[in-house]
C-alpha atoms as an extended CHARMM CRD file, in Angstrom:
* protein
*
       220  EXT
         1         1  UNK       CA             28.6360000000       12.7970000000       39.5950000000  PROA      1               0.0000000000
         2         2  UNK       CA             31.7890000000       11.1050000000       38.2260000000  PROA      2               0.0000000000
         3         3  UNK       CA             35.0180000000       13.1180000000       38.1510000000  PROA      3               0.0000000000
         4         4  UNK       CA             37.3100000000       13.7570000000       35.2170000000  PROA      4               0.0000000000
         5         5  UNK       CA             40.5290000000       11.7390000000       34.8780000000  PROA      5               0.0000000000
         6         6  UNK       CA             43.4670000000       12.0730000000       32.8110000000  PROA      6               0.0000000000
         7         7  UNK       CA             41.7800000000        9.8930000000       30.1730000000  PROA      7               0.0000000000
         8         8  UNK       CA             39.3760000000       12.8410000000       29.5650000000  PROA      8               0.0000000000
         9         9  UNK       CA             42.1960000000       15.4040000000       28.8310000000  PROA      9               0.0000000000
        10        10  UNK       CA             44.2350000000       16.3990000000       25.9280000000  PROA      10              0.0000000000
        11        11  UNK       CA             47.7090000000       16.5020000000       27.1730000000  PROA      11              0.0000000000
        12        12  UNK       CA             49.8940000000       15.7330000000       24.1970000000  PROA      12              0.0000000000
        13        13  UNK       CA             50.1440000000       15.3110000000       20.3220000000  PROA      13              0.0000000000
        14        14  UNK       CA             49.1730000000       11.6610000000       20.5630000000  PROA      14              0.0000000000
        15        15  UNK       CA             45.8420000000       12.7560000000       22.0760000000  PROA      15              0.0000000000
        16        16  UNK       CA             45.3600000000       15.3100000000       19.2180000000  PROA      16              0.0000000000
        17        17  UNK       CA             46.2420000000       12.5340000000       16.6900000000  PROA      17              0.0000000000
        18        18  UNK       CA             43.5670000000       10.2160000000       18.2820000000  PROA      18              0.0000000000
        19        19  UNK       CA             40.9620000000       12.7010000000       17.9610000000  PROA      19              0.0000000000
        20        20  UNK       CA             41.9760000000       13.7040000000       14.3790000000  PROA      20              0.0000000000
        21        21  UNK       CA             41.6110000000        9.9560000000       13.2720000000  PROA      21              0.0000000000
        22        22  UNK       CA             38.1880000000        9.9240000000       14.9520000000  PROA      22              0.0000000000
        23        23  UNK       CA             36.9900000000       13.1300000000       13.2610000000  PROA      23              0.0000000000
        24        24  UNK       CA             38.3780000000       12.1990000000        9.9460000000  PROA      24              0.0000000000
        25        25  UNK       CA             36.1610000000        8.9140000000        9.9980000000  PROA      25              0.0000000000
        26        26  UNK       CA             33.1560000000       11.2670000000       10.2980000000  PROA      26              0.0000000000
        27        27  UNK       CA             33.2330000000       12.2200000000        6.5520000000  PROA      27              0.0000000000
        28        28  UNK       CA             35.2360000000       13.9070000000        3.8190000000  PROA      28              0.0000000000
        29        29  UNK       CA             34.7950000000       17.5240000000        5.0360000000  PROA      29              0.0000000000
        30        30  UNK       CA             36.7710000000       16.7610000000        8.1490000000  PROA      30              0.0000000000
        31        31  UNK       CA             39.3830000000       14.8810000000        5.9070000000  PROA      31              0.0000000000
        32        32  UNK       CA             39.8640000000       17.8630000000        3.6990000000  PROA      32              0.0000000000
        33        33  UNK       CA             40.1520000000       20.1220000000        6.8360000000  PROA      33              0.0000000000
        34        34  UNK       CA             42.7140000000       18.0090000000        8.4600000000  PROA      34              0.0000000000
        35        35  UNK       CA             44.8550000000       17.6830000000        5.4010000000  PROA      35              0.0000000000
        36        36  UNK       CA             45.0980000000       21.4710000000        5.1280000000  PROA      36              0.0000000000
        37        37  UNK       CA             45.7760000000       21.9820000000        8.8810000000  PROA      37              0.0000000000
        38        38  UNK       CA             47.8990000000       19.0280000000        9.7700000000  PROA      38              0.0000000000
        39        39  UNK       CA             48.4700000000       18.5620000000       13.4510000000  PROA      39              0.0000000000
        40        40  UNK       CA             47.1620000000       21.6470000000       15.2900000000  PROA      40              0.0000000000
        41        41  UNK       CA             48.8280000000       23.3470000000       18.2370000000  PROA      41              0.0000000000
        42        42  UNK       CA             48.2720000000       21.8160000000       21.4610000000  PROA      42              0.0000000000
        43        43  UNK       CA             47.1280000000       25.0920000000       23.0280000000  PROA      43              0.0000000000
        44        44  UNK       CA             47.6150000000       24.2660000000       26.7170000000  PROA      44              0.0000000000
        45        45  UNK       CA             48.7900000000       26.3650000000       29.5570000000  PROA      45              0.0000000000
        46        46  UNK       CA             48.7830000000       26.1360000000       33.3120000000  PROA      46              0.0000000000
        47        47  UNK       CA             45.5190000000       27.0170000000       35.0090000000  PROA      47              0.0000000000
        48        48  UNK       CA             44.8880000000       29.3350000000       38.0230000000  PROA      48              0.0000000000
        49        49  UNK       CA             43.9070000000       32.8450000000       38.8780000000  PROA      49              0.0000000000
        50        50  UNK       CA             46.2990000000       34.6450000000       36.3420000000  PROA      50              0.0000000000
        51        51  UNK       CA             45.4430000000       32.3050000000       33.5460000000  PROA      51              0.0000000000
        52        52  UNK       CA             41.7590000000       33.0350000000       34.0980000000  PROA      52              0.0000000000
        53        53  UNK       CA             42.2780000000       36.5730000000       34.4770000000  PROA      53              0.0000000000
        54        54  UNK       CA             44.1350000000       36.7010000000       31.1960000000  PROA      54              0.0000000000
        55        55  UNK       CA             41.3390000000       34.9080000000       29.2900000000  PROA      55              0.0000000000
        56        56  UNK       CA             38.9830000000       37.6950000000       30.6930000000  PROA      56              0.0000000000
        57        57  UNK       CA             41.2820000000       40.4540000000       29.4770000000  PROA      57              0.0000000000
        58        58  UNK       CA             41.3500000000       38.8730000000       25.9280000000  PROA      58              0.0000000000
        59        59  UNK       CA             37.6780000000       38.5580000000       25.5030000000  PROA      59              0.0000000000
        60        60  UNK       CA             36.5280000000       40.5540000000       22.3730000000  PROA      60              0.0000000000
        61        61  UNK       CA             40.1410000000       41.8920000000       21.6140000000  PROA      61              0.0000000000
        62        62  UNK       CA             42.4700000000       41.1260000000       18.8510000000  PROA      62              0.0000000000
        63        63  UNK       CA             45.5730000000       39.0920000000       19.6610000000  PROA      63              0.0000000000
        64        64  UNK       CA             47.7000000000       42.0910000000       19.5600000000  PROA      64              0.0000000000
        65        65  UNK       CA             45.5440000000       44.3790000000       21.5240000000  PROA      65              0.0000000000
        66        66  UNK       CA             45.0400000000       41.5480000000       24.3330000000  PROA      66              0.0000000000
        67        67  UNK       CA             48.7620000000       41.1170000000       24.5480000000  PROA      67              0.0000000000
        68        68  UNK       CA             49.1600000000       44.9060000000       25.0620000000  PROA      68              0.0000000000
        69        69  UNK       CA             46.5360000000       45.1240000000       27.7370000000  PROA      69              0.0000000000
        70        70  UNK       CA             47.7190000000       42.1430000000       29.4730000000  PROA      70              0.0000000000
        71        71  UNK       CA             51.3160000000       43.6180000000       29.6770000000  PROA      71              0.0000000000
        72        72  UNK       CA             49.8870000000       46.6790000000       31.3380000000  PROA      72              0.0000000000
        73        73  UNK       CA             47.7890000000       44.6970000000       33.7230000000  PROA      73              0.0000000000
        74        74  UNK       CA             50.7520000000       42.5640000000       34.8700000000  PROA      74              0.0000000000
        75        75  UNK       CA             52.8740000000       45.8360000000       35.2680000000  PROA      75              0.0000000000
        76        76  UNK       CA             50.4740000000       48.0500000000       36.8780000000  PROA      76              0.0000000000
        77        77  UNK       CA             48.8670000000       45.2530000000       39.2480000000  PROA      77              0.0000000000
        78        78  UNK       CA             51.8900000000       43.3110000000       39.9210000000  PROA      78              0.0000000000
        79        79  UNK       CA             51.9640000000       40.7810000000       41.8120000000  PROA      79              0.0000000000
        80        80  UNK       CA             48.6830000000       39.6580000000       40.1470000000  PROA      80              0.0000000000
        81        81  UNK       CA             46.8810000000       37.9740000000       42.8630000000  PROA      81              0.0000000000
        82        82  UNK       CA             43.2400000000       38.2160000000       44.2850000000  PROA      82              0.0000000000
        83        83  UNK       CA             44.3150000000       40.2820000000       47.1030000000  PROA      83              0.0000000000
        84        84  UNK       CA             46.2730000000       42.7110000000       44.8240000000  PROA      84              0.0000000000
        85        85  UNK       CA             43.2610000000       43.0520000000       42.4570000000  PROA      85              0.0000000000
        86        86  UNK       CA             40.8410000000       43.7950000000       45.5030000000  PROA      86              0.0000000000
        87        87  UNK       CA             43.2260000000       46.2840000000       46.9320000000  PROA      87              0.0000000000
        88        88  UNK       CA             43.7750000000       48.0970000000       43.5540000000  PROA      88              0.0000000000
        89        89  UNK       CA             42.4650000000       51.6440000000       43.4100000000  PROA      89              0.0000000000
        90        90  UNK       CA             40.1990000000       52.9790000000       40.7610000000  PROA      90              0.0000000000
        91        91  UNK       CA             43.1340000000       54.9610000000       39.2480000000  PROA      91              0.0000000000
        92        92  UNK       CA             45.2850000000       51.8240000000       39.0660000000  PROA      92              0.0000000000
        93        93  UNK       CA             42.4170000000       49.9650000000       37.3020000000  PROA      93              0.0000000000
        94        94  UNK       CA             42.2420000000       52.8030000000       34.8650000000  PROA      94              0.0000000000
        95        95  UNK       CA             45.9260000000       52.7950000000       34.1780000000  PROA      95              0.0000000000
        96        96  UNK       CA             45.8110000000       48.9800000000       33.5070000000  PROA      96              0.0000000000
        97        97  UNK       CA             43.8830000000       49.6830000000       30.4310000000  PROA      97              0.0000000000
        98        98  UNK       CA             41.0400000000       47.3790000000       31.3090000000  PROA      98              0.0000000000
        99        99  UNK       CA             37.4780000000       48.4970000000       30.3310000000  PROA      99              0.0000000000
       100       100  UNK       CA             35.1510000000       49.0770000000       33.1850000000  PROA      100             0.0000000000
       101       101  UNK       CA             33.2960000000       45.7170000000       32.6480000000  PROA      101             0.0000000000
       102       102  UNK       CA             36.4480000000       43.7850000000       32.7060000000  PROA      102             0.0000000000
       103       103  UNK       CA             37.6490000000       45.6940000000       35.9000000000  PROA      103             0.0000000000
       104       104  UNK       CA             34.2980000000       44.5760000000       37.5540000000  PROA      104             0.0000000000
       105       105  UNK       CA             34.7080000000       40.9960000000       36.4330000000  PROA      105             0.0000000000
       106       106  UNK       CA             38.3700000000       40.8610000000       37.5900000000  PROA      106             0.0000000000
       107       107  UNK       CA             37.3620000000       42.1910000000       40.9360000000  PROA      107             0.0000000000
       108       108  UNK       CA             34.2930000000       39.7130000000       41.1230000000  PROA      108             0.0000000000
       109       109  UNK       CA             36.8150000000       36.9910000000       40.2460000000  PROA      109             0.0000000000
       110       110  UNK       CA             39.2660000000       38.0000000000       42.9240000000  PROA      110             0.0000000000
       111       111  UNK       CA             36.5330000000       38.2200000000       45.6530000000  PROA      111             0.0000000000
       112       112  UNK       CA             35.1350000000       34.7010000000       44.6610000000  PROA      112             0.0000000000
       113       113  UNK       CA             38.7530000000       33.0870000000       44.7440000000  PROA      113             0.0000000000
       114       114  UNK       CA             39.8060000000       35.0680000000       47.9440000000  PROA      114             0.0000000000
       115       115  UNK       CA             36.6180000000       34.0950000000       49.9620000000  PROA      115             0.0000000000
       116       116  UNK       CA             36.8730000000       30.4790000000       48.8950000000  PROA      116             0.0000000000
       117       117  UNK       CA             33.5270000000       30.5000000000       46.8580000000  PROA      117             0.0000000000
       118       118  UNK       CA             35.4840000000       29.5220000000       43.7370000000  PROA      118             0.0000000000
       119       119  UNK       CA             38.2890000000       27.0580000000       44.3620000000  PROA      119             0.0000000000
       120       120  UNK       CA             40.1320000000       26.9930000000       41.0920000000  PROA      120             0.0000000000
       121       121  UNK       CA             42.2150000000       23.8660000000       41.9260000000  PROA      121             0.0000000000
       122       122  UNK       CA             39.1410000000       21.8410000000       42.3740000000  PROA      122             0.0000000000
       123       123  UNK       CA             38.1930000000       22.4800000000       38.8370000000  PROA      123             0.0000000000
       124       124  UNK       CA             41.0230000000       20.1280000000       37.5650000000  PROA      124             0.0000000000
       125       125  UNK       CA             38.7930000000       17.1590000000       38.2500000000  PROA      125             0.0000000000
       126       126  UNK       CA             35.4030000000       18.6590000000       37.7690000000  PROA      126             0.0000000000
       127       127  UNK       CA             33.1080000000       17.7860000000       34.8960000000  PROA      127             0.0000000000
       128       128  UNK       CA             32.5790000000       20.3190000000       32.0870000000  PROA      128             0.0000000000
       129       129  UNK       CA             29.1330000000       20.9620000000       33.2730000000  PROA      129             0.0000000000
       130       130  UNK       CA             30.5330000000       21.6900000000       36.8330000000  PROA      130             0.0000000000
       131       131  UNK       CA             33.1880000000       23.8990000000       35.5080000000  PROA      131             0.0000000000
       132       132  UNK       CA             30.6640000000       25.9480000000       33.5270000000  PROA      132             0.0000000000
       133       133  UNK       CA             28.4730000000       26.2350000000       36.6020000000  PROA      133             0.0000000000
       134       134  UNK       CA             31.1740000000       27.4720000000       39.0400000000  PROA      134             0.0000000000
       135       135  UNK       CA             32.9210000000       29.8180000000       36.5810000000  PROA      135             0.0000000000
       136       136  UNK       CA             29.8210000000       31.4530000000       35.2130000000  PROA      136             0.0000000000
       137       137  UNK       CA             28.4330000000       31.8720000000       38.8130000000  PROA      137             0.0000000000
       138       138  UNK       CA             30.9620000000       34.7580000000       39.0830000000  PROA      138             0.0000000000
       139       139  UNK       CA             29.5460000000       38.0170000000       37.9240000000  PROA      139             0.0000000000
       140       140  UNK       CA             30.9880000000       38.8550000000       34.4510000000  PROA      140             0.0000000000
       141       141  UNK       CA             32.1820000000       35.5400000000       33.4780000000  PROA      141             0.0000000000
       142       142  UNK       CA             30.2200000000       34.0770000000       30.5880000000  PROA      142             0.0000000000
       143       143  UNK       CA             30.2900000000       30.9980000000       28.4950000000  PROA      143             0.0000000000
       144       144  UNK       CA             33.0630000000       31.9880000000       26.3440000000  PROA      144             0.0000000000
       145       145  UNK       CA             35.4320000000       32.4500000000       29.2150000000  PROA      145             0.0000000000
       146       146  UNK       CA             34.4770000000       29.3920000000       30.7570000000  PROA      146             0.0000000000
       147       147  UNK       CA             34.7450000000       27.5190000000       27.5820000000  PROA      147             0.0000000000
       148       148  UNK       CA             38.2160000000       28.7440000000       26.7720000000  PROA      148             0.0000000000
       149       149  UNK       CA             39.4330000000       28.0940000000       30.4210000000  PROA      149             0.0000000000
       150       150  UNK       CA             37.9790000000       24.5170000000       30.1380000000  PROA      150             0.0000000000
       151       151  UNK       CA             39.7100000000       23.7230000000       26.9530000000  PROA      151             0.0000000000
       152       152  UNK       CA             43.2220000000       25.6090000000       27.1960000000  PROA      152             0.0000000000
       153       153  UNK       CA             43.8740000000       25.4980000000       31.0350000000  PROA      153             0.0000000000
       154       154  UNK       CA             41.9130000000       22.3030000000       31.9640000000  PROA      154             0.0000000000
       155       155  UNK       CA             42.4210000000       20.3980000000       28.7210000000  PROA      155             0.0000000000
       156       156  UNK       CA             38.9650000000       18.6390000000       28.5840000000  PROA      156             0.0000000000
       157       157  UNK       CA             38.8240000000       16.3560000000       25.6200000000  PROA      157             0.0000000000
       158       158  UNK       CA             35.3390000000       17.3360000000       24.8950000000  PROA      158             0.0000000000
       159       159  UNK       CA             35.5960000000       20.9630000000       25.7620000000  PROA      159             0.0000000000
       160       160  UNK       CA             34.1560000000       23.2840000000       23.0250000000  PROA      160             0.0000000000
       161       161  UNK       CA             33.6420000000       27.0110000000       22.5250000000  PROA      161             0.0000000000
       162       162  UNK       CA             30.5080000000       27.3030000000       20.4090000000  PROA      162             0.0000000000
       163       163  UNK       CA             30.4020000000       31.1850000000       20.7650000000  PROA      163             0.0000000000
       164       164  UNK       CA             33.9360000000       31.6910000000       19.5350000000  PROA      164             0.0000000000
       165       165  UNK       CA             33.8550000000       33.6560000000       16.1680000000  PROA      165             0.0000000000
       166       166  UNK       CA             36.8080000000       32.1910000000       14.6490000000  PROA      166             0.0000000000
       167       167  UNK       CA             35.4990000000       28.5960000000       15.2850000000  PROA      167             0.0000000000
       168       168  UNK       CA             32.2660000000       29.6350000000       13.8480000000  PROA      168             0.0000000000
       169       169  UNK       CA             33.7490000000       31.2780000000       10.6080000000  PROA      169             0.0000000000
       170       170  UNK       CA             36.0870000000       28.2740000000       10.0300000000  PROA      170             0.0000000000
       171       171  UNK       CA             33.0380000000       25.9320000000       10.4250000000  PROA      171             0.0000000000
       172       172  UNK       CA             31.2030000000       28.0460000000        7.8150000000  PROA      172             0.0000000000
       173       173  UNK       CA             34.1920000000       27.8680000000        5.2610000000  PROA      173             0.0000000000
       174       174  UNK       CA             35.1990000000       24.1870000000        5.9090000000  PROA      174             0.0000000000
       175       175  UNK       CA             31.7160000000       22.7740000000        5.7700000000  PROA      175             0.0000000000
       176       176  UNK       CA             30.2610000000       24.8220000000        3.0070000000  PROA      176             0.0000000000
       177       177  UNK       CA             27.4950000000       26.4380000000        5.3220000000  PROA      177             0.0000000000
       178       178  UNK       CA             25.4590000000       29.2170000000        3.7930000000  PROA      178             0.0000000000
       179       179  UNK       CA             26.2390000000       31.6420000000        6.7500000000  PROA      179             0.0000000000
       180       180  UNK       CA             28.3630000000       31.7250000000        9.8820000000  PROA      180             0.0000000000
       181       181  UNK       CA             26.5420000000       29.6580000000       12.4960000000  PROA      181             0.0000000000
       182       182  UNK       CA             25.7090000000       31.3220000000       15.7510000000  PROA      182             0.0000000000
       183       183  UNK       CA             26.5770000000       29.8560000000       19.1400000000  PROA      183             0.0000000000
       184       184  UNK       CA             23.3740000000       27.6670000000       19.3610000000  PROA      184             0.0000000000
       185       185  UNK       CA             23.7630000000       26.4300000000       15.7380000000  PROA      185             0.0000000000
       186       186  UNK       CA             27.5070000000       25.7330000000       16.4090000000  PROA      186             0.0000000000
       187       187  UNK       CA             26.6820000000       23.8150000000       19.4070000000  PROA      187             0.0000000000
       188       188  UNK       CA             24.1700000000       21.7030000000       17.6150000000  PROA      188             0.0000000000
       189       189  UNK       CA             26.7040000000       21.0980000000       14.7430000000  PROA      189             0.0000000000
       190       190  UNK       CA             29.4820000000       19.9990000000       17.2630000000  PROA      190             0.0000000000
       191       191  UNK       CA             27.2330000000       17.4700000000       18.9900000000  PROA      191             0.0000000000
       192       192  UNK       CA             28.2880000000       14.9050000000       16.3460000000  PROA      192             0.0000000000
       193       193  UNK       CA             31.8730000000       15.5000000000       17.2100000000  PROA      193             0.0000000000
       194       194  UNK       CA             31.6450000000       14.2440000000       20.7110000000  PROA      194             0.0000000000
       195       195  UNK       CA             33.8850000000       13.1070000000       22.6230000000  PROA      195             0.0000000000
       196       196  UNK       CA             36.6160000000       14.9200000000       20.4630000000  PROA      196             0.0000000000
       197       197  UNK       CA             34.9840000000       18.3530000000       20.4230000000  PROA      197             0.0000000000
       198       198  UNK       CA             38.1760000000       19.8370000000       22.0110000000  PROA      198             0.0000000000
       199       199  UNK       CA             40.2440000000       18.4920000000       19.0630000000  PROA      199             0.0000000000
       200       200  UNK       CA             37.7300000000       19.7850000000       16.7140000000  PROA      200             0.0000000000
       201       201  UNK       CA             38.0680000000       23.2200000000       18.1540000000  PROA      201             0.0000000000
       202       202  UNK       CA             41.7010000000       23.1160000000       17.7790000000  PROA      202             0.0000000000
       203       203  UNK       CA             41.4420000000       22.1480000000       14.1650000000  PROA      203             0.0000000000
       204       204  UNK       CA             38.9190000000       24.7620000000       13.5310000000  PROA      204             0.0000000000
       205       205  UNK       CA             41.2930000000       27.3420000000       15.0880000000  PROA      205             0.0000000000
       206       206  UNK       CA             44.1050000000       26.1450000000       12.8400000000  PROA      206             0.0000000000
       207       207  UNK       CA             41.9140000000       26.1120000000        9.8190000000  PROA      207             0.0000000000
       208       208  UNK       CA             40.7640000000       29.8090000000       10.4440000000  PROA      208             0.0000000000
       209       209  UNK       CA             44.5380000000       30.7410000000       10.7570000000  PROA      209             0.0000000000
       210       210  UNK       CA             45.2650000000       29.1170000000        7.3480000000  PROA      210             0.0000000000
       211       211  UNK       CA             42.2880000000       31.2690000000        6.0820000000  PROA      211             0.0000000000
       212       212  UNK       CA             43.7560000000       34.3710000000        7.2880000000  PROA      212             0.0000000000
       213       213  UNK       CA             47.2840000000       33.6050000000        6.0490000000  PROA      213             0.0000000000
       214       214  UNK       CA             45.6730000000       33.0920000000        2.6020000000  PROA      214             0.0000000000
       215       215  UNK       CA             44.0820000000       36.4920000000        2.9500000000  PROA      215             0.0000000000
       216       216  UNK       CA             47.3970000000       38.1380000000        4.0370000000  PROA      216             0.0000000000
       217       217  UNK       CA             46.3050000000       38.7400000000        7.6580000000  PROA      217             0.0000000000
       218       218  UNK       CA             48.9480000000       38.1160000000       10.3430000000  PROA      218             0.0000000000
       219       219  UNK       CA             48.1260000000       35.3320000000       12.8940000000  PROA      219             0.0000000000
       220       220  UNK       CA             49.9790000000       34.1670000000       15.9240000000  PROA      220             0.0000000000
């Protein structure tokens, strides 16, 4: 199976602009969305164990809550390494503020990385399908976590998070849909945006932020 190269990644604003031009050409809905958002945030960060752990922690939490819990995790479980997670007591896990399911997921991730079953460095050149298969093989890691890691940490140009509620709601509003699409419907809709689904996701996140600002809701 072919490996991913730098050409398949979103690394700079020029990559975003190329994707925006391709999406704008698809029709007026995209043009109107892009005119409102402008250049979206790049949303890139270095990958690795800590980054993946933070994505797990943030799942199903507001931005503010995720930051608060992550700060406690970093404080209570420092230094945040697979070995430290595996050695953590139940009391330390409780003090970290993590829910029981997230405690189990972090321990499963630490075990997979520590044993070598999951080599995070090898994901840099893996295809999106390979990344999904390797990450979701870890107990507790689902499609949303794998998608966000694929997009934000690995920067795949065609990475997409169909199960993200903000993306779904932005698509509903931007494209005049009768109801918010579920993950399966969102995935079908996004098929037409290949190979720039990663840019589409960033634009939809940015559009969602404009919606919340219009409603007077603070966004990061």
